[in-house]
C-alpha positions, 0 to 999 in steps of 0.5 A, a space after each residue: 248694436 253698431 250698424 254697419 256702414 260705410 260700402 265702399 260706395 259711402 265712401 268719401 273722396 281720399 279715404 278709401 286708400 285709408 281703409 284700403 292700407 288698414 285692411 292690409 296691417 290689420 293682422 300684423 297692427 293688431 300684433 304689435 299693438 294688443 293693448 296700450 304698452 304704446 301709451 305714456 301715462 299722459 295720456 292714459 290719465 287723458 283717457 281716465 279722466 273722459 272715463 271718471 266724467 262720462 262716469 261708471 256705465 256709460 254708453 260711449 263709441 270708440 270712434 276709430 277703434 282699430 283692432 279695439 285695443 282703446 275699447 278693450 281700456 274704456 270697458 276695464 274702467 266699467 264704460 260700454 264701449 260702441 267700436 266703429 272704424 273704418 277698414 273692415 281688416 281692423 275690425 275683425 282683428 276687434 272682433 277676435 280679439 275681443 268677442 265679448 264687445 261690439 264693433 261695426 264698420 262705418 265712416 267717422 263723418 257718418 257715423 251709424 247711430 241717432 243724435 245724443 245717443 251715446 255719454 260720449 266720444 272718444 277719438 284716440 289719434 283717429 283724426 290723423 287721416 283727416 286732413 283739415 278740410 274734412 276736420 270740421 265734419 269729422 268733429 261735427 258728427 263726433 258732437 252730433 251723437 253724444 248727449 248733452 253735457 256729455 264729454 268728447 276726448 281727442 288726441 293727436 300728433 301735435 302740429 301742423 302740415 303731413 307724415 308720410 308713415 307708410 315706410 313703418 308698415 315696411 319692415 313687416 313687408 306692406 308696400 301700402 300707401 298713408 299719410 298722417 296730418 298734424 294737427 294743434 290742440 288749439 285746432 281741436 279745441 276750435 273744433 270742438 267748439 266749432 260743433 258746438 262744445 266747449 273744451 274742458 283739458 287738454 294735454 300737450 307733452 313732447 315727443 319722446 320715444 321713437 316719436 317723431 311729434 308732440 302730442 296733443 290730446 282735448 277733453 270737451 264738453 258739449 252744451 
């Protein structure tokens, strides 16, 4: 079971606004992204590769689980996911929509899991609200809780710089402050390597549909 964490006083500087934004949009987010319809077949192939690498029955962490759609995808592939998210509002939606799965509130740079306690960690677009200065700690936490030989999968919009994503939510009537940081596959791979894991494979694809940026996904194994 996920241990509750990330009380207001535990949130690092800068992340309180991220929590507030996702608490505000949680209901509409869960309704708009109930499953993996937004992912391409290439995206899901990388998630399937992660599921195959850790193996059926493995205990995995969906870090930055949002409303739980990727936890459901992992569970449907015979994994045992534990979802954590900084936003209590998003966790409430995850628990409502997926009552058979395990979810809790936690900051990704201070995970409520012991060392080497899970077989794999999924960071599916979970690093995008972390600035470059905070990325090493976030990835180090993900590697810390992964058992030796376990796998990590990290996805992000590819590039460098910042995008303002608040306008995307204004059509739902939400006036929030929210930006995302872009990272290349090289950035993600280097960060994972510095934390003690090594790249197994990567996928970089061009933007499609309404996407503004290319997409990068890196699969790594803990040494």
